[in-house]
N, C-alpha and C positions, 0 to 999 in steps of 0.2 A: 768434731762434726756432730750436728744435731739432725736426727731424722724427723722430718715433719710429715704430717699426713695431709692428703688432698681432701677437699670438702666442697660440695656444691649443694646448696640448699636455699630455700626461701620460706618465709613465714607470713601467713595472712595475705597471700597474693590474690589478685583478681584472676578471673579466667584468662584474660588476654595475656597477663604476665606469665602465668604458668604455661600457657600454650607456647609463648615465645621462648621460654627456657627449654621446653621439651623439643621444640622444632630445631633449636640451635644444637642440641645434643644429638638428635636423631641420626644425622648423617655421619656423626663421629663414632657411633657405636660399632664395636667390633668384638665378636664373641669367639674366643679361641679355645679349642679343646686340645691340650698338649700333653704328651707323655711326660712323666716326671723327669725323665732325662733331659728334656728341653727347657726346664725351668730352673732358675737359680736366683739367689739373692745376692745383691751387690750394692753396697752403700745405702742399705735400707730400702732398696727398690727391687722390683721383680724384673728379671731379664728373661724373655721368652723367645727361644729360637724359632724362626720361621713365622713370627707374628707380623712381620713387615716385609716389604719387597722393594726392589729397585727395577725400574724399567730401562733396559739398555738395548742397543742395536741387536744384541744377541738373544734378546727375549727377557722374560721376567725372572729375576733372581731373588730368592727369599733371603731374609736377613733377620737378625734379632731385633726386638723392640724393647724399650725400657719404660717402666711404668711406676709412678708413685702410687702408694696405696691409700685408700680411704680407711677410716676406722672399721667399717664393715668388712672390707677385704682383709684387713689384718686379723680380725676376729675369725674369718673363714680360714685363713692360713693356720691359725692356732688350732682351730677345731679339727681340720682335716689332717694335720700333722701330729696331733696329740700333744701339743705344747700348751701348758696352762696359759690362758690369755692374759691373766694378770702379770705373769712372769715375762711374757713376750713384750708387753707394754713397758714394763720396768726396764728391760734391756734397751728399748728404743730411747727412753728418756735418760737413763743413767749410764749405760755402757753400750753405745750403738754397735760396736764391733761384734758384740755377742748376739745381736739380732741376726746378722748375716750367718754367724757360726751355727746358731740353733736351727734356723730355717734350712740352710744347706745340709746340715747334718741329718735332719729328719727327712728331707727330700731324697737324700742318698741312701737312706737306711734300706736294708734288704727287704723289709716287710712291705715296702712301697715300690719295689722294682718294676711291677707290671701295672702300676696305677697311671691313670690320666686324670686331669682336672680341667674343668671349664673355668676360664678366667673371662669375666665380663669387663670390657675395657672401653675407654673413650680415647680416641686418637688426639694428639695435641691440638688445643685450640690456637687461634692466631696469637702469636707472641710467646707461646709455650715451647719448651724444648723436649718435654717428655709427655707421654700419655698418662692416663689415670686408670689404675686397676680398681674396679668398683666392687668386685665380688670374686671369691675363690670357692667354686662350687663343684658338686658332683656332675659328671657328664650326662646324667639323666635329667637334669633340671630343664623344665619346659619354660621357654621364654615367652612372657606376655608383657609387652612394653607399655609404659605409661601413656604415651601419646595415643597408641592404638586403643588402649582401654578407655581413655577419656572420650575419644571420638565415638567408639561403639556405645559407651554408656549414654552419651548425650543423644545418640540416635535412638536408643531404647526409650529414653524419656520422651522424645518427639513422637515415637510410635504409640506411646501410651496416651498422648493427647492431653496431658495435664500441664498447666502452666506452673513453672517453678522458677526459683532464683538460685543462683550459686552464691552462697554466703562467703565462704572462705576456701582457699586452696593452700595446702602446705606441701612442700617437697623437701625431703631429707635424703641422706645417703641410704636410708633404710626403706622409706616408703613415700608414696604419694597419697595425700588425703584430700578429698573433695566433699564439702558439705553442701547438701542441696535441701532447700526448704520450699514448701508449697503454701504460701500465705492464704490461698483460698480454701485450704483444707485445715480447719481449726476447730477447737472446742474450748469450752470454759472449764477452769479448774479452780473454783473459788475456795474450796476447802484446802487445797494444796498451797494456795498462795495468799490466803487471807491475812497471815501474820508476817509475811516476808517483805523485806525492803531491799532493793538492789544496793549492793555495796559500791557500785560504780556511780549511780546517778541519784540514789536516794528515793527513786520512784517506788510506790507501794504496789504490791501485787493485788491488794484488795481493790485498787482503782482500775486495774487492767489485768484480769486473770486469764488472759488469752494464751493458749498453747497451740503452736503450729505443728503440722505433720512434716516430716522430713526424713532423710536418710544420709548416710555417709558412705562414700566409695573409697576403698583403700586398695592399694596394690604395691607389691614389692618386685622390683627388677633384680634384686640382689640377694634373694634367698631368705628374706626376713619376714615371710608370711605369705599367705595365699591372697588372691583377689577376693575381696569381700564386699558385701553390701549389708549394712546394718541399719535398722530403723533408729531414728533420733528425733525426739520431740523437743521443740524449741520454745522456751518461755519468753514471750515477747518483752516483758518488762526489763529483762536483764541479759537476754541472749544465752542464758544457761542451757546446755544441752543434756537431755536425759537419754542415754543410749540403751536400747533394749537388746542387750547382747544375746539373750536366749533365742532371738529370732534371726540371727545372722545367716546370710547366704554366702557360701564359700566355694571357691574353685582353686584346687591345689595345683602347684607348679611341678608336677611330676610327669615325665614322659619316658620314651625309650632312650637307651644310651646312644649318645652321639659319637660319630667317628672323629678321629683326630683331625685337626686342621681348623681353619677359619670357617665358621658356620654361615651358610646362606640358607635361610628358611624359604620354603616354596610358597608361592602365592596361595596355593590351594590350602596348605596347612594353616596359614595365617587367616585366610578367609573363614575357614570353619571355626577357628577359635573365636574370632571377633563376632561371628554370627551368634555364637553361644553367649558371649558377653552381652550383646545387645538384647538377646532374648531374656537373659536373666534380669537385666535392668528393667525391661518392660514388665516382667513379673513382679519385681520389687516395687515398682511404681504402683501397680494395680493393688498390691497387698498393703503396702505401708502408707501410701498417700490416700487413705480412705478414712472418712470421719468415724465410721463404726470401729475401725481398728484403733484410732486415737482414743476414742471414748473408753474402749475396753481396757487399754493400757493405763489410762489415767485413773480409772476406777480401782484397778489393782494397786497402783502406786499410792493413791490416796489412803487406802486402807492401812498400809504399813506406815505411811508418813505421819499419820495422826498420833502415833505414840509420843508421849511427852518425855523430855529429857530432864531428869532430876538433878544430875550432876554433870553439866556440860564438859568441864575440863577432863574429868575422869573418863567420860564416855568417848570423847574424841581421842584421848590418848590410847584407849583400848582399841578403837577402830583403826587408828593409824598403825598400831603395832601389828594388828592382824592383816592389814593390807600392805605391810612392809613399807610404809611411808617413812621418809627421813624425818629427823627432828625439825628441820627447817620447814618441811612441808606440813607437818603436824601443827606447828605454830601458825603458819599462814591460814590453814583451815580453821583453827580456833578463832583467829582474828576475824575471818569472814563470817563465821557463825555468829559471833557477837554483833558484828555490823548488820547482819541480815535480820536480827531480832526475832527469828522464828525458833522458839525453844522446843522443837520437836525433831523426830527422826527425819522428817522432810527438810528441816533446816540444816541438818548435817549434809544431806544430799546437795542442797543448794550451795552450801559452803564449799564442798568438794568441786562441784562443777564450775563455780565462779572462780575459784583458785586456778582451775585448768586454763581459763582464759588469759591469765596473767603470765603464764610460763613462756619463756622465750624459746625453749626447745620444743619443736612440734611433736616429736615422738613422746616426750614426757607429757605434754599437754593432752594428747589423745589417749594415752594410757590412763591418766588420772581421770579424765572425763568419763571414760568407760567404766570406772569403778564407783561412780556416783550412786547408782541404785544399790549396789552391793553395800556401800557404806551406810546407806539408810537402813537396809535390812539388818545389818550388824547392830546399829545403834538402837533399833526398835527391840531387839532381842535382849539387850542388856538390862 
């Protein structure tokens, strides 16, 4: 028997596509807080007592429900039960019976006798025989769902009265990412782009040194990070994104401990949360989609970007090591650096952010893009 993991994700989707996926998932979401005694592993899946029900002439009778795990949920099980995640994954691949043994053993350990856990699930889709366990969390986790986040954030944009476009949407088991750009809020960055050539089209930055204002919204429904809004400057000639991580706005998913059972959130609680999200987005639009803000950030970036790189291969190797990039990622960045033709610290940033666009895994892509400015700073200091 092989234990397989569930997965639902999409890369570079349109707004309508991402909304369609979220709407399909929304009615299937069920969040269960269960005492440890009601959770067990069987056949590489989680069985939760009382997570489902039957409707009979005698009333509603609770019954167990079975769930396949996502990679995120498996990581949560490992973390909460104190099992090394690498070992747990190894048992799933090489000795599946040990996966059940380890999970059940630590669920039943005396140190966890009074524990409860929140399991975020999706009920079975049409044609499926089991549901999906998306996350294994603390009962104090505060749920902010992606569809509600997206709706509230777009309302915040409308309230701010700035015309924007949604460039790309990504959805993974870990996070939702939505990139928003304001083409009417722009500035020129001739010093930053004078020597750069897009590795995708060959277009020269000197011919079009325009940079647009924008920001990125991200949220995790599965314990992989807070709701955040971070400014992002977009280079028109290549769509490279410069993420200004120092100015991130964040809302953490921590709340009061939930009681055992299937959770039903009150309309008042949800309304207050979404009002805050809309307000934060309006503030972000006012702050980040502002030409003066863009000019200030570009001035700061250009000062560092101007540093010349004397030994590109050695510099990029050192930068890759400090940022813990794989050898494959280092080689890709070096190739993009050479293709870009900009032998400066800014060229290193361009190479990192252009490589991010080529990565098929959205989580990897967003992590790499967010390190672009840091890579430039490291290169300039060498």
